[in-house]
VOPAGU-2260 file (C-alpha; in pm, 1 decimal, decimal comma):
REM VOPAGU-2260
SITE   aa  ch    i         X         Y         Z
SITE  MET   A    0    -215,9     996,4    2075,5
SITE  GLU   A    1    -471,3     723,6    2015,5
SITE  ASN   A    2    -354,2     384,5    1881,7
SITE  ILE   A    3    -499,8     316,5    1516,0
SITE  ARG   A    4    -677,5      28,9    1392,3
SITE  ILE   A    5    -631,4     -62,0     963,9
SITE  THR   A    6    -807,7    -364,6     794,1
SITE  LEU   A    7    -598,4    -541,8     530,6
SITE  ILE   A    8    -804,3    -698,6     235,8
SITE  GLN   A    9    -620,5    -995,8      85,4
SITE  THR   A   10    -813,1   -1138,0    -224,9
SITE  ALA   A   11    -820,6   -1291,7    -554,8
SITE  LEU   A   12    -890,9   -1036,2    -846,2
SITE  HIS   A   13   -1056,4   -1046,9   -1129,3
SITE  TRP   A   14    -866,6   -1054,0   -1471,8
SITE  GLU   A   15    -896,5    -696,4   -1590,9
SITE  ASN   A   16   -1224,1    -643,8   -1493,5
SITE  PRO   A   17   -1313,2    -351,9   -1301,0
SITE  GLY   A   18   -1684,5    -402,5   -1203,9
SITE  ALA   A   19   -1592,9    -795,1   -1048,7
SITE  ASN   A   20   -1375,3    -626,9    -939,8
SITE  THR   A   21   -1514,5    -371,1    -750,9
SITE  HIS   A   22   -1824,1    -504,4    -704,7
SITE  SER   A   23   -1663,6    -825,9    -516,3
SITE  LEU   A   24   -1401,1    -583,0    -298,8
SITE  GLU   A   25   -1719,5    -389,4    -176,7
SITE  GLU   A   26   -1946,0    -695,3     -41,4
SITE  LYS   A   27   -1586,8    -763,9     102,1
SITE  ILE   A   28   -1573,7    -441,7     225,3
SITE  ARG   A   29   -1853,2    -371,1     379,2
SITE  ASN   A   30   -1883,4    -719,2     582,4
SITE  ILE   A   31   -1577,7    -552,5     807,5
SITE  GLN   A   32   -1711,6    -622,2    1147,4
SITE  GLU   A   33   -1596,6    -364,6    1369,1
SITE  PRO   A   34   -1429,4      29,2    1349,3
SITE  THR   A   35   -1151,1      66,4    1136,1
SITE  ASP   A   36    -964,0     417,0    1029,3
SITE  LEU   A   37    -777,1     286,5     735,6
SITE  ILE   A   38    -871,6       0,5     441,8
SITE  VAL   A   39    -618,5     -95,9     218,5
SITE  LEU   A   40    -656,0    -267,1     -72,1
SITE  PRO   A   41    -415,5    -439,1    -255,4
SITE  GLU   A   42    -215,1    -286,9    -653,4
SITE  MET   A   43    -428,3    -249,4    -895,6
SITE  PHE   A   44    -700,0    -399,6    -703,8
SITE  SER   A   45    -955,8    -395,0   -1038,1
SITE  THR   A   46    -745,5    -535,5   -1285,6
SITE  GLY   A   47    -508,2    -722,3   -1187,3
SITE  PHE   A   48    -125,5    -658,4   -1242,2
SITE  THR   A   49    -185,6    -592,9   -1639,0
SITE  MET   A   50      26,0    -377,7   -1903,6
SITE  ASP   A   51    -282,8    -380,8   -2152,6
SITE  ALA   A   52    -310,9      16,6   -2014,2
SITE  PRO   A   53    -524,6     143,2   -2323,7
SITE  ALA   A   54    -761,0    -135,3   -2253,6
SITE  VAL   A   55    -818,2     -53,0   -1841,5
SITE  ALA   A   56    -684,2     246,5   -1772,4
SITE  GLU   A   57    -931,5     524,9   -1653,3
SITE  PRO   A   58    -952,0     891,7   -1609,0
SITE  MET   A   59    -932,7    1058,9   -1265,1
SITE  ASN   A   60   -1264,1    1108,9   -1149,3
SITE  PHE   A   61   -1390,9     869,1   -1361,6
SITE  THR   A   62   -1582,0     555,9   -1225,6
SITE  THR   A   63   -1369,8     360,0   -1018,1
SITE  PHE   A   64   -1243,3     684,9    -845,3
SITE  LYS   A   65   -1590,2     758,6    -749,3
SITE  TRP   A   66   -1618,9     372,7    -626,3
SITE  LEU   A   67   -1339,8     455,8    -386,9
SITE  LYS   A   68   -1461,0     778,7    -264,3
SITE  MET   A   69   -1863,6     620,6    -246,4
SITE  MET   A   70   -1679,5     364,4      25,9
SITE  ALA   A   71   -1442,6     553,5     212,6
SITE  ALA   A   72   -1748,3     817,2     312,3
SITE  SER   A   73   -1970,5     492,2     367,7
SITE  MET   A   74   -1711,2     298,8     597,8
SITE  ASN   A   75   -1613,6     660,7     727,8
SITE  ALA   A   76   -1266,3     552,4     682,4
SITE  VAL   A   77    -982,6     601,8     490,2
SITE  ILE   A   78    -952,4     393,5     182,0
SITE  THR   A   79    -633,8     332,2     -40,7
SITE  GLY   A   80    -495,3     124,6    -312,3
SITE  SER   A   81    -384,6     100,7    -644,5
SITE  PHE   A   82    -516,9      81,8   -1010,7
SITE  VAL   A   83    -451,5     206,5   -1358,1
SITE  VAL   A   84    -555,5     525,6   -1438,6
SITE  LYS   A   85    -461,8     769,2   -1765,6
SITE  GLU   A   86    -370,8    1127,8   -1754,6
SITE  ASP   A   87    -276,3    1354,5   -2026,0
SITE  GLY   A   88    -145,7    1059,9   -2260,4
SITE  ASN   A   89     -13,6     880,6   -1992,6
SITE  PHE   A   90     -68,6     574,5   -1807,4
SITE  TYR   A   91      28,5     554,6   -1427,4
SITE  ASN   A   92      -2,2     292,8   -1173,2
SITE  ARG   A   93    -176,2     493,9    -952,3
SITE  LEU   A   94    -213,3     504,9    -560,2
SITE  VAL   A   95    -521,0     720,1    -404,6
SITE  TRP   A   96    -513,3     755,7     -52,9
SITE  MET   A   97    -897,3     879,0      24,6
SITE  ARG   A   98   -1061,5    1025,6     278,2
SITE  PRO   A   99   -1410,2    1027,9     447,6
SITE  ASP   A  100   -1454,9    1362,8     349,2
SITE  GLY   A  101   -1370,5    1325,5     -31,0
SITE  SER   A  102   -1062,4    1484,9     -49,6
SITE  TYR   A  103    -766,7    1306,4    -128,7
SITE  GLU   A  104    -363,2    1223,2    -230,1
SITE  THR   A  105    -225,0    1056,4    -529,4
SITE  TYR   A  106      75,9     847,4    -540,9
SITE  ASP   A  107     272,6     679,9    -854,6
SITE  LYS   A  108     479,5     428,6    -845,5
SITE  ARG   A  109     797,6     512,4    -877,7
SITE  HIS   A  110     983,0     180,5    -932,7
SITE  LEU   A  111     839,3     -10,1   -1265,8
SITE  PHE   A  112     869,1    -354,1   -1239,1
SITE  ARG   A  113    1088,0    -352,3   -1558,9
SITE  MET   A  114    1131,2    -756,7   -1573,3
SITE  ALA   A  115     696,5    -754,7   -1670,7
SITE  ASN   A  116     796,1    -430,9   -1868,7
SITE  GLU   A  117     596,6    -216,5   -1623,1
SITE  HIS   A  118     870,3      29,9   -1741,8
SITE  GLU   A  119     740,5      30,7   -2102,9
SITE  THR   A  120     330,3      71,8   -2015,6
SITE  TYR   A  121     381,5     307,0   -1749,4
SITE  SER   A  122     531,7     637,3   -1633,9
SITE  ALA   A  123     722,1     657,4   -1321,3
SITE  GLY   A  124     629,7     876,1   -1016,5
SITE  THR   A  125     801,3    1127,0    -890,3
SITE  LYS   A  126     764,1    1200,8    -525,0
SITE  ASN   A  127     591,3    1039,7    -231,6
SITE  ILE   A  128     338,0    1163,6      29,6
SITE  TYR   A  129     272,0    1153,7     374,4
SITE  PRO   A  130     -42,7    1176,4     457,2
SITE  THR   A  131    -196,3    1193,3     821,8
SITE  ILE   A  132    -463,7     995,0    1014,9
SITE  LYS   A  133    -512,6    1080,3    1413,1
SITE  ASN   A  134    -170,9    1235,1    1362,0
SITE  TRP   A  135     -52,7     902,2    1246,2
SITE  LYS   A  136     167,9     959,1     944,6
SITE  PHE   A  137     180,9     749,0     679,5
SITE  LEU   A  138     412,9     670,6     346,7
SITE  PRO   A  139     224,4     429,4      87,9
SITE  LEU   A  140     399,1     233,9    -149,0
SITE  VAL   A  141     318,0      43,2    -407,2
SITE  CYS   A  142     500,7    -340,1    -484,8
SITE  TYR   A  143     836,3    -290,9    -683,7
SITE  ASP   A  144     920,7      33,1    -436,2
SITE  LEU   A  145     975,0    -223,9    -169,8
SITE  ARG   A  146    1318,0    -350,0    -260,4
SITE  PHE   A  147    1486,7      28,0    -338,1
SITE  PRO   A  148    1546,7     125,8      71,3
SITE  ALA   A  149    1662,3     501,4      -6,5
SITE  TRP   A  150    1273,5     544,1    -212,7
SITE  SER   A  151    1094,3     471,5     172,8
SITE  ARG   A  152    1414,0     628,8     410,9
SITE  ASN   A  153    1219,8     711,0     732,9
SITE  LYS   A  154    1335,7    1100,5     850,7
SITE  HIS   A  155    1078,1    1126,8    1107,0
SITE  LEU   A  156    1260,4    1253,2    1362,1
SITE  ALA   A  157    1566,4    1483,7    1154,0
SITE  SER   A  158    1320,6    1610,6     957,2
SITE  PRO   A  159     916,2    1565,1    1022,7
SITE  SER   A  160     759,1    1719,7     716,4
SITE  SER   A  161     921,8    1359,9     525,7
SITE  GLY   A  162     864,2    1139,9     827,0
SITE  TYR   A  163     667,9     837,3     879,6
SITE  ASP   A  164     530,3     587,2    1170,1
SITE  CYS   A  165     342,6     369,2     962,6
SITE  LEU   A  166     522,7     235,1     597,5
SITE  ILE   A  167     277,6      35,5     354,4
SITE  TYR   A  168     281,1    -166,3      42,0
SITE  VAL   A  169     -13,2    -239,9    -161,1
SITE  ALA   A  170     161,8    -562,3    -381,4
SITE  ASN   A  171      90,0    -773,2    -695,8
SITE  TRP   A  172     391,4    -983,8    -533,6
SITE  PRO   A  173     417,7   -1274,5    -712,4
SITE  GLU   A  174     446,7   -1668,8    -481,8
SITE  ALA   A  175     794,1   -1702,4    -676,5
SITE  ARG   A  176     909,6   -1484,4    -480,4
SITE  ARG   A  177     792,9   -1472,2    -143,1
SITE  LEU   A  178    1114,5   -1506,5      63,9
SITE  HIS   A  179    1210,4   -1122,2    -107,1
SITE  TRP   A  180     862,8    -988,2     -16,3
SITE  ASN   A  181     857,8   -1086,4     327,9
SITE  THR   A  182    1256,3   -1036,6     440,5
SITE  LEU   A  183    1249,0    -709,2     267,4
SITE  LEU   A  184     858,9    -564,4     438,1
SITE  GLN   A  185    1093,6    -714,3     779,8
SITE  ALA   A  186    1368,9    -555,4     676,6
SITE  ARG   A  187    1201,7    -205,9     602,1
SITE  ALA   A  188    1006,8    -172,0     975,2
SITE  ILE   A  189    1346,5    -247,0    1164,3
SITE  GLU   A  190    1569,2      34,3     918,5
SITE  ASN   A  191    1307,3     265,3     983,4
SITE  LEU   A  192    1158,5     192,1    1318,5
SITE  SER   A  193     840,4     166,9    1166,8
SITE  TYR   A  194     516,6     -34,0    1166,7
SITE  VAL   A  195     507,8    -185,3     781,6
SITE  VAL   A  196     201,5    -354,8     639,7
SITE  GLY   A  197     194,0    -485,9     345,6
SITE  VAL   A  198     -70,8    -608,0     145,4
SITE  ASN   A  199     -74,1    -819,1    -151,6
SITE  ARG   A  200    -316,9   -1070,4    -368,7
SITE  VAL   A  201    -419,5   -1413,9    -381,3
SITE  GLY   A  202    -478,1   -1648,7    -636,2
SITE  THR   A  203    -372,3   -1697,8   -1021,5
SITE  ASP   A  204    -373,0   -1397,9   -1240,2
SITE  GLY   A  205    -479,2   -1452,0   -1616,3
SITE  LYS   A  206     -83,1   -1508,2   -1714,1
SITE  ASN   A  207     -93,4   -1801,2   -1472,3
SITE  ILE   A  208     130,1   -1652,8   -1238,1
SITE  PRO   A  209      47,1   -1804,9    -896,6
SITE  TYR   A  210      63,5   -1526,1    -588,5
SITE  SER   A  211      76,8   -1630,3    -176,0
SITE  GLY   A  212     -73,3   -1324,2     -44,4
SITE  ASP   A  213     168,7   -1317,2     234,3
SITE  SER   A  214      28,4    -994,9     369,2
SITE  VAL   A  215     143,0    -871,2     682,7
SITE  VAL   A  216     190,1    -640,0     954,8
SITE  ILE   A  217     525,6    -592,7    1133,4
SITE  SER   A  218     587,9    -399,4    1433,7
SITE  PRO   A  219     933,1    -147,4    1466,0
SITE  ARG   A  220    1090,2    -435,1    1632,8
SITE  GLY   A  221    1064,8    -629,7    1277,2
SITE  GLU   A  222     813,2    -898,2    1489,4
SITE  LYS   A  223     489,8   -1029,8    1225,7
SITE  LEU   A  224     212,7    -913,9    1446,7
SITE  PHE   A  225     -18,0   -1049,2    1162,5
SITE  HIS   A  226      62,9   -1261,1     841,4
SITE  ALA   A  227    -133,9   -1465,2     631,2
SITE  GLU   A  228     -68,9   -1670,5     356,1
SITE  TYR   A  229    -292,4   -1818,2      48,9
SITE  GLU   A  230    -648,4   -1750,7     138,3
SITE  GLU   A  231    -847,5   -1474,7     132,8
SITE  VAL   A  232    -832,3   -1272,2     412,8
SITE  ILE   A  233   -1001,5    -959,5     580,4
SITE  LYS   A  234    -841,4    -834,5     866,1
SITE  THR   A  235    -858,5    -543,6    1133,1
SITE  ILE   A  236    -537,1    -527,2    1368,7
SITE  GLU   A  237    -431,2    -198,0    1596,6
SITE  LEU   A  238    -130,9     -56,0    1586,7
SITE  ASP   A  239      -2,5     125,9    1952,5
SITE  TRP   A  240     145,0     447,0    1954,5
SITE  ASN   A  241     292,7     400,2    2279,0
SITE  ASP   A  242     488,4     143,2    2182,2
SITE  LEU   A  243     623,2     239,9    1903,7
SITE  GLN   A  244     780,0     578,7    2061,2
SITE  THR   A  245     948,0     386,6    2370,6
SITE  TYR   A  246    1081,8     188,4    2076,8
SITE  ARG   A  247    1264,5     449,4    1915,7
SITE  GLU   A  248    1310,0     606,7    2239,9
SITE  LYS   A  249    1550,4     306,3    2380,3
SITE  PHE   A  250    1637,0     246,7    2051,8
SITE  PRO   A  251    1716,9     602,3    1891,1
SITE  ALA   A  252    1923,2     438,4    1569,9
SITE  TYR   A  253    1775,5     761,0    1339,9
SITE  LEU   A  254    2073,6     939,8    1540,1
SITE  ASP   A  255    2314,7     794,7    1345,6
SITE  ALA   A  256    2201,2     752,5    1010,9
SITE  ASP   A  257    2348,5     931,7     747,8
SITE  THR   A  258    2249,5    1193,9     537,5
SITE  TYR   A  259    2173,1    1171,4     134,1
SITE  GLU   A  260    1895,0    1313,9    -135,5
SITE  ILE   A  261    1764,9    1149,0    -396,5
SITE  LYS   A  262    1774,4    1292,1    -773,3
SITE  ILE   A  263    1510,1    1240,8    -948,5
């Protein structure tokens, strides 16, 4: 199995300004200097973490969606991140997994951050997606999902259809709770015997909330392979398939895992 290369883009965001954000991100994406298979953007990368969904929401197949499609094709890489979508009268914090050929999958954020009243503005998702690149399986999730380990449970070998090799979180996670972000990301890697990639924003949003970034790549052993604080960063890192499988073989904790189902 081939190794895979993932590019993290840790960036500041223009408040509720999709045009400014996609322009800025396009410059960053086109400045990636090395081959990559997957480019990961933060949560609500076109607006920041806004509750004013009526002002910024777009239907699918509109401007931001088309921009993702164009960038994935031009970079010959998958691009993922979430933005505000309006569909059937509802608003979603929707992650799009856009492939270079224009095919895509979507994941609607399941756990809505009630401390910011996200649950009063957006509709919750009901299912995960498990997209693949080079036969690597991924589970992409969004921000507050990180606090709910059952939703990211890796059933990789017991049930390959709902398992993964790399868990991804895109986020707008405030500096005030950065200890939680860093601790929980390491826990998710260790308990799921998986690589974990967390991409967060930096800067200050329109509500004067500061963000520390702390974008990170973590090995299945819980080791930080990359970690960036406060600064805008573009980083490409290679994940090692053989190392992942060797560790799972030497420490098969999944064989003793409890079985259960989540009721939606």
